[in-house]
PLY file of the C-alpha trace (Angstrom):
ply
format ascii 1.0
element vertex 423
property float x
property float y
property float z
element edge 422
property int vertex1
property int vertex2
end_header
-3.87 -10.10 18.21
-5.26 -9.43 21.69
-2.11 -10.90 23.26
0.03 -8.67 21.02
-1.95 -5.62 22.12
-1.57 -6.48 25.81
2.18 -6.99 25.47
2.55 -3.75 23.51
0.60 -1.71 26.03
2.46 -3.27 28.95
5.81 -2.38 27.38
4.68 1.16 26.72
3.43 1.53 30.31
6.85 0.57 31.60
8.49 3.06 29.26
6.12 5.76 30.44
6.86 5.00 34.08
10.59 5.14 33.44
10.19 8.49 31.69
8.33 9.98 34.67
10.94 8.70 37.14
13.79 10.38 35.28
11.89 13.60 34.49
12.78 13.15 30.83
11.64 15.59 28.11
8.30 14.96 26.41
8.29 11.50 24.88
6.23 10.95 21.74
5.51 7.41 20.56
5.02 6.73 16.85
3.73 3.45 15.40
5.57 2.66 12.16
5.50 -0.20 9.68
8.49 -2.40 8.98
7.98 -3.25 5.30
11.24 -2.94 3.38
13.13 0.07 4.75
10.10 1.68 6.46
11.19 1.16 10.05
14.75 2.34 9.46
13.64 5.50 7.66
10.97 6.23 10.24
13.52 5.97 13.05
16.02 8.19 11.23
13.42 10.90 10.59
12.09 10.75 14.13
15.61 10.98 15.57
16.29 14.07 13.47
13.11 15.71 14.80
14.06 14.76 18.36
17.49 16.39 18.00
15.88 19.52 16.57
13.23 19.86 19.28
14.89 18.34 22.34
12.04 15.86 22.77
12.25 12.07 22.66
10.65 9.60 20.26
9.80 5.98 20.89
9.40 3.88 17.72
6.78 1.15 17.89
6.94 -1.50 15.15
3.56 -2.70 13.91
2.54 -5.71 11.76
3.45 -5.50 8.07
0.01 -6.78 7.11
-2.27 -3.78 6.78
-5.19 -5.96 7.87
-3.45 -6.97 11.10
-2.27 -3.41 11.71
-5.79 -2.00 11.38
-7.13 -4.61 13.80
-4.44 -3.63 16.30
-5.20 0.08 15.89
-8.93 -0.46 16.35
-8.34 -2.29 19.62
-5.92 0.34 20.86
-8.13 3.29 19.95
-11.20 1.63 21.42
-9.32 1.41 24.72
-8.47 5.14 24.43
-4.88 4.47 25.34
-2.61 7.52 25.46
0.51 5.46 24.86
0.61 5.88 21.06
0.69 9.47 19.86
1.31 9.19 16.10
-0.19 6.47 13.90
0.94 5.46 10.43
-2.36 4.83 8.63
-3.33 3.49 5.24
-4.82 5.96 2.77
-8.20 4.20 3.10
-8.43 4.42 6.89
-9.05 8.14 7.37
-12.82 7.77 7.26
-12.84 4.69 9.47
-10.61 6.15 12.19
-11.59 9.84 11.99
-13.49 9.90 15.29
-10.30 8.84 17.10
-7.98 11.32 15.39
-6.95 14.91 16.10
-7.71 17.73 13.68
-4.26 18.67 12.35
-5.28 21.81 10.50
-4.44 24.21 13.37
-0.91 22.78 13.46
-0.06 22.58 9.75
-0.33 26.15 8.50
-0.15 26.36 4.70
1.77 23.10 4.21
-1.21 20.96 3.09
-1.43 23.05 -0.11
1.89 21.62 -1.32
0.59 18.02 -1.32
-1.47 16.29 -3.99
-4.97 17.81 -3.55
-6.67 14.42 -3.86
-4.74 13.13 -0.86
-5.59 16.15 1.27
-9.26 15.72 0.31
-9.00 12.07 1.31
-7.60 13.06 4.71
-10.30 15.66 5.35
-13.33 14.17 7.09
-16.26 16.41 8.03
-14.03 19.45 7.61
-11.29 18.08 9.88
-7.80 17.29 8.57
-7.30 13.99 10.36
-4.03 12.92 8.69
-1.17 14.18 6.53
0.20 12.34 3.47
3.61 10.75 4.07
4.20 8.88 0.85
2.10 7.92 -2.14
1.84 4.52 -3.76
0.44 3.08 -6.92
0.67 -0.49 -8.17
3.37 -0.98 -10.83
4.79 -3.81 -12.92
8.41 -4.82 -12.39
10.09 -6.86 -15.11
13.43 -8.43 -15.86
14.98 -6.27 -18.58
17.68 -8.84 -19.29
15.23 -11.70 -19.79
12.91 -9.74 -22.06
15.93 -8.61 -24.09
17.27 -12.19 -24.33
13.95 -13.40 -25.73
13.39 -10.25 -27.82
10.08 -9.40 -26.20
8.85 -5.90 -25.21
7.31 -4.97 -21.85
3.64 -5.99 -22.07
0.89 -3.46 -22.64
-2.00 -5.76 -21.70
-2.54 -8.49 -19.12
-3.04 -10.94 -21.97
0.38 -10.02 -23.38
1.91 -10.32 -19.93
0.46 -13.82 -19.59
1.87 -14.97 -22.94
5.28 -13.37 -22.35
5.49 -14.91 -18.89
4.64 -18.35 -20.27
7.26 -18.09 -23.03
10.11 -16.89 -20.82
9.25 -19.19 -17.93
9.39 -22.23 -20.19
12.59 -21.11 -21.91
14.41 -20.29 -18.66
13.41 -23.57 -17.09
14.79 -25.33 -20.18
18.04 -23.43 -19.61
18.29 -24.92 -16.12
16.41 -22.57 -13.75
13.68 -24.92 -12.58
12.56 -22.34 -9.98
11.67 -19.66 -12.51
8.10 -18.34 -12.49
6.45 -15.94 -14.87
4.59 -13.66 -12.47
4.32 -13.04 -8.73
1.89 -10.74 -6.94
0.03 -10.29 -3.65
-2.41 -13.22 -3.57
-2.88 -13.63 0.17
-6.39 -13.00 1.55
-5.81 -9.48 2.89
-6.01 -5.83 1.83
-3.14 -6.27 -0.61
-5.29 -8.65 -2.66
-8.06 -6.04 -2.73
-5.53 -3.69 -4.36
-4.41 -6.30 -6.92
-7.90 -7.52 -7.79
-9.27 -3.98 -8.09
-6.51 -3.26 -10.62
-7.41 -6.34 -12.67
-11.13 -5.55 -12.70
-10.83 -1.82 -13.36
-8.22 -2.38 -16.10
-10.74 -4.59 -17.92
-13.37 -1.85 -17.69
-15.22 -3.74 -14.96
-15.53 -0.83 -12.55
-14.39 -0.34 -8.97
-16.74 -2.66 -7.00
-18.98 0.26 -6.02
-19.72 3.18 -8.33
-19.85 6.88 -7.45
-23.56 6.60 -6.61
-22.88 3.83 -4.10
-24.30 1.08 -6.32
-22.70 -2.38 -6.20
-21.40 -3.06 -9.72
-18.94 -5.92 -9.39
-21.10 -8.63 -11.04
-20.45 -7.80 -14.69
-18.83 -9.69 -17.60
-15.61 -7.62 -17.63
-15.00 -8.06 -13.91
-15.61 -11.79 -14.23
-13.22 -12.03 -17.18
-10.50 -10.19 -15.24
-10.75 -12.47 -12.22
-10.97 -15.57 -14.42
-7.70 -14.61 -16.15
-6.04 -14.03 -12.78
-7.27 -17.41 -11.60
-5.67 -19.06 -14.63
-2.23 -17.76 -13.58
-2.06 -19.84 -10.39
-0.20 -23.06 -11.08
0.67 -21.87 -14.59
2.81 -18.70 -14.51
2.46 -18.14 -10.74
3.25 -20.67 -8.01
0.39 -22.01 -5.91
2.19 -20.44 -2.98
1.19 -17.02 -4.36
-2.08 -17.57 -2.50
-0.09 -16.73 0.64
2.13 -13.98 -0.79
2.20 -10.45 0.56
4.47 -7.68 -0.77
7.64 -9.00 0.79
7.03 -12.62 -0.20
6.54 -11.57 -3.82
9.64 -9.38 -3.68
11.67 -12.23 -2.24
10.93 -14.45 -5.24
11.50 -11.68 -7.77
14.63 -10.27 -6.20
16.32 -13.66 -5.95
15.97 -13.92 -9.72
13.12 -16.40 -9.86
10.35 -14.40 -11.54
9.99 -12.55 -14.83
7.30 -10.11 -13.69
6.12 -8.80 -10.33
3.29 -6.57 -9.27
4.32 -4.44 -6.28
4.60 -0.90 -4.95
7.44 1.49 -5.87
9.34 0.82 -2.62
10.68 -2.45 -4.10
12.78 -0.53 -6.65
15.46 0.63 -4.22
15.74 -2.85 -2.70
16.02 -4.50 -6.12
18.84 -2.05 -6.94
20.70 -2.69 -3.66
24.33 -3.75 -3.66
23.43 -7.25 -2.49
20.54 -7.75 -4.93
20.98 -10.57 -7.48
18.89 -8.56 -9.98
20.67 -5.21 -9.54
20.71 -3.40 -12.89
18.40 -5.96 -14.49
15.02 -4.53 -13.48
12.61 -2.24 -15.29
9.39 -0.63 -14.03
6.33 0.29 -16.10
2.67 1.07 -15.35
0.48 -1.97 -14.93
-1.01 -3.47 -18.11
-4.49 -2.72 -19.38
-7.22 -5.29 -19.80
-7.03 -5.18 -23.59
-9.76 -3.90 -25.90
-12.09 -1.62 -23.96
-9.75 -1.63 -20.98
-7.34 0.87 -19.52
-4.24 1.13 -17.37
-5.26 1.01 -13.72
-3.08 1.17 -10.62
-4.63 1.19 -7.17
-3.93 4.29 -5.13
-1.99 3.35 -2.05
0.29 5.11 0.35
0.57 5.83 4.01
-0.29 8.88 6.06
0.41 10.08 9.59
-2.27 10.90 12.14
-2.32 11.97 15.78
-4.46 10.06 18.26
-7.16 12.05 20.03
-6.00 10.38 23.22
-2.42 11.65 23.02
-1.23 13.62 26.04
1.12 15.60 23.81
-0.91 16.57 20.71
1.15 19.65 19.84
4.44 17.76 19.93
2.92 14.83 18.06
1.61 17.19 15.36
5.07 18.78 15.16
6.56 15.33 14.51
3.95 14.71 11.79
4.75 18.07 10.17
8.47 17.26 10.15
8.13 13.73 8.76
5.74 14.81 5.99
7.80 17.87 5.00
9.40 18.27 1.58
12.88 17.86 3.04
12.07 14.54 4.69
10.08 13.23 1.73
13.03 14.02 -0.55
15.38 12.09 1.72
13.07 9.08 1.72
12.62 9.21 -2.05
16.37 9.20 -2.68
17.17 6.58 -0.05
14.38 4.11 -0.69
12.15 5.11 -3.64
9.15 6.23 -1.57
6.98 8.36 -3.83
6.59 11.92 -2.48
3.14 13.37 -1.98
4.48 16.82 -2.88
4.31 17.38 -6.64
7.29 19.76 -6.77
9.66 16.97 -5.72
9.05 15.18 -9.01
11.01 18.00 -10.68
13.92 17.68 -8.25
17.02 16.48 -10.17
18.37 14.46 -7.23
15.07 12.62 -6.80
14.91 12.03 -10.56
18.47 10.66 -10.67
17.76 8.18 -7.87
14.42 7.07 -9.34
14.35 7.46 -13.12
10.91 5.85 -13.34
9.26 8.39 -10.99
8.39 10.80 -13.79
6.63 8.00 -15.66
4.57 7.28 -12.54
3.42 10.85 -11.93
0.48 10.47 -14.30
-0.37 7.08 -12.75
-0.31 8.62 -9.27
-2.46 11.58 -10.23
-4.97 9.25 -11.95
-4.70 6.23 -9.66
-7.76 4.11 -8.94
-9.18 4.76 -5.49
-10.66 2.01 -3.39
-14.29 2.77 -2.43
-13.42 3.79 1.13
-15.05 7.23 1.00
-18.36 5.74 -0.13
-18.34 2.85 2.33
-16.94 4.97 5.18
-16.68 2.97 8.42
-17.96 -0.11 6.57
-15.07 -0.18 4.12
-13.15 -2.84 6.02
-16.11 -5.25 5.74
-16.56 -4.44 2.05
-12.89 -5.03 1.36
-12.75 -8.28 3.31
-15.75 -9.62 1.35
-14.00 -8.64 -1.87
-10.59 -10.10 -1.09
-12.15 -13.37 0.10
-14.01 -13.67 -3.19
-10.89 -12.90 -5.22
-8.91 -15.41 -3.16
-11.54 -18.07 -3.81
-11.29 -17.48 -7.56
-7.49 -17.67 -7.42
-7.94 -20.93 -5.52
-10.04 -22.45 -8.30
-13.66 -21.45 -7.75
-15.55 -20.41 -10.93
-15.35 -16.63 -11.29
-18.93 -16.11 -12.46
-20.54 -17.92 -9.54
-18.22 -16.45 -6.93
-18.71 -12.89 -8.21
-22.49 -13.31 -8.19
-22.30 -14.38 -4.54
-20.01 -11.44 -3.79
-22.48 -8.96 -5.27
-25.26 -10.46 -3.14
-23.09 -10.15 0.00
-22.21 -6.54 -0.79
-25.85 -5.65 -1.51
-26.77 -6.87 1.96
-23.92 -4.86 3.46
-25.06 -1.74 1.61
-28.63 -2.06 2.88
-27.43 -2.50 6.47
-24.94 0.36 6.19
-27.34 2.62 4.24
-24.62 4.40 2.25
0 1
1 2
2 3
3 4
4 5
5 6
6 7
7 8
8 9
9 10
10 11
11 12
12 13
13 14
14 15
15 16
16 17
17 18
18 19
19 20
20 21
21 22
22 23
23 24
24 25
25 26
26 27
27 28
28 29
29 30
30 31
31 32
32 33
33 34
34 35
35 36
36 37
37 38
38 39
39 40
40 41
41 42
42 43
43 44
44 45
45 46
46 47
47 48
48 49
49 50
50 51
51 52
52 53
53 54
54 55
55 56
56 57
57 58
58 59
59 60
60 61
61 62
62 63
63 64
64 65
65 66
66 67
67 68
68 69
69 70
70 71
71 72
72 73
73 74
74 75
75 76
76 77
77 78
78 79
79 80
80 81
81 82
82 83
83 84
84 85
85 86
86 87
87 88
88 89
89 90
90 91
91 92
92 93
93 94
94 95
95 96
96 97
97 98
98 99
99 100
100 101
101 102
102 103
103 104
104 105
105 106
106 107
107 108
108 109
109 110
110 111
111 112
112 113
113 114
114 115
115 116
116 117
117 118
118 119
119 120
120 121
121 122
122 123
123 124
124 125
125 126
126 127
127 128
128 129
129 130
130 131
131 132
132 133
133 134
134 135
135 136
136 137
137 138
138 139
139 140
140 141
141 142
142 143
143 144
144 145
145 146
146 147
147 148
148 149
149 150
150 151
151 152
152 153
153 154
154 155
155 156
156 157
157 158
158 159
159 160
160 161
161 162
162 163
163 164
164 165
165 166
166 167
167 168
168 169
169 170
170 171
171 172
172 173
173 174
174 175
175 176
176 177
177 178
178 179
179 180
180 181
181 182
182 183
183 184
184 185
185 186
186 187
187 188
188 189
189 190
190 191
191 192
192 193
193 194
194 195
195 196
196 197
197 198
198 199
199 200
200 201
201 202
202 203
203 204
204 205
205 206
206 207
207 208
208 209
209 210
210 211
211 212
212 213
213 214
214 215
215 216
216 217
217 218
218 219
219 220
220 221
221 222
222 223
223 224
224 225
225 226
226 227
227 228
228 229
229 230
230 231
231 232
232 233
233 234
234 235
235 236
236 237
237 238
238 239
239 240
240 241
241 242
242 243
243 244
244 245
245 246
246 247
247 248
248 249
249 250
250 251
251 252
252 253
253 254
254 255
255 256
256 257
257 258
258 259
259 260
260 261
261 262
262 263
263 264
264 265
265 266
266 267
267 268
268 269
269 270
270 271
271 272
272 273
273 274
274 275
275 276
276 277
277 278
278 279
279 280
280 281
281 282
282 283
283 284
284 285
285 286
286 287
287 288
288 289
289 290
290 291
291 292
292 293
293 294
294 295
295 296
296 297
297 298
298 299
299 300
300 301
301 302
302 303
303 304
304 305
305 306
306 307
307 308
308 309
309 310
310 311
311 312
312 313
313 314
314 315
315 316
316 317
317 318
318 319
319 320
320 321
321 322
322 323
323 324
324 325
325 326
326 327
327 328
328 329
329 330
330 331
331 332
332 333
333 334
334 335
335 336
336 337
337 338
338 339
339 340
340 341
341 342
342 343
343 344
344 345
345 346
346 347
347 348
348 349
349 350
350 351
351 352
352 353
353 354
354 355
355 356
356 357
357 358
358 359
359 360
360 361
361 362
362 363
363 364
364 365
365 366
366 367
367 368
368 369
369 370
370 371
371 372
372 373
373 374
374 375
375 376
376 377
377 378
378 379
379 380
380 381
381 382
382 383
383 384
384 385
385 386
386 387
387 388
388 389
389 390
390 391
391 392
392 393
393 394
394 395
395 396
396 397
397 398
398 399
399 400
400 401
401 402
402 403
403 404
404 405
405 406
406 407
407 408
408 409
409 410
410 411
411 412
412 413
413 414
414 415
415 416
416 417
417 418
418 419
419 420
420 421
421 422
């Protein structure tokens, strides 16, 4: 990671020197992800802003892994480099990075009022608007409509039903000759994506959200243990052992090639599954994630990515202008139609063109407005440690460790973290 940072900063220094030599217009650098169509859409939007303003934009690709990206950002911001102006940040990073970010409120006018209020509250730290919502995410369940129809089975309402349906169809399809068919793929790698998956399992069983609203550690309870134990039973049964190393794109690769019945992922995968070259085009359905059965509920982790301006930018006004353009209703509509990125502006869910491109969006609006938040606001700058403790524990259970003993150890680890952090 340190070598990557050095190479990145060296490249940016050369670009900056070249810009000075040619007396070019203001150049703003934006760090974008490359998951799915992210990088392409980011470049298109930035180019449109550059044509409109006469400035230049340099696109910097960052790691797809949110864990690796955060580590890179923390190193860059600690060095106070001025080479990156605009950062694409995870919804849970606002509190952690706030001290390094510019207050955007003086630049945004009334536009924040159009976005989901919960997201604006999330991006407001100590009265400062440190980021603007770019797109919203919530975990959803993808399924093969054709396979469920062939076997006369409905989309599952509970995780237990999903498990049984996956077992039935996996066995039947393998008997028909597809030896590579699996019942369910998800994000099982030890990283932030597993925190999102495991939080959904636990909360859907009524097992809470790791830390409650009062800051108390609550993860060691029978419902949370039952949820993780069920997830652990999937590995080697309806999910390949390789799922322990799957991120979003690895899971999508298996599902989109036609080798999985169900997939947990974010909404971005819809447009790719419907692409002209997709083997499952026209065969995919999307529904909210299952509940944990009796006493449980539907729970999808709130995700999404936001844009922030570094405090160390030499061009904060231009950088804020780029953020305002990319998070505008016009740009969010374009991204929704082109690649199924959920807008953070509620009015766009009534737009007929958005609805035609993404018929499942309306069904997700309730899930988005009631999505399960990770405990980042409570943990503040200590959230990354909390999450890493949690995903390691979940990964251990998926790998075969007994859920009850591993969750008890997790609660003890988090109690120690809480006492040190004093939240």
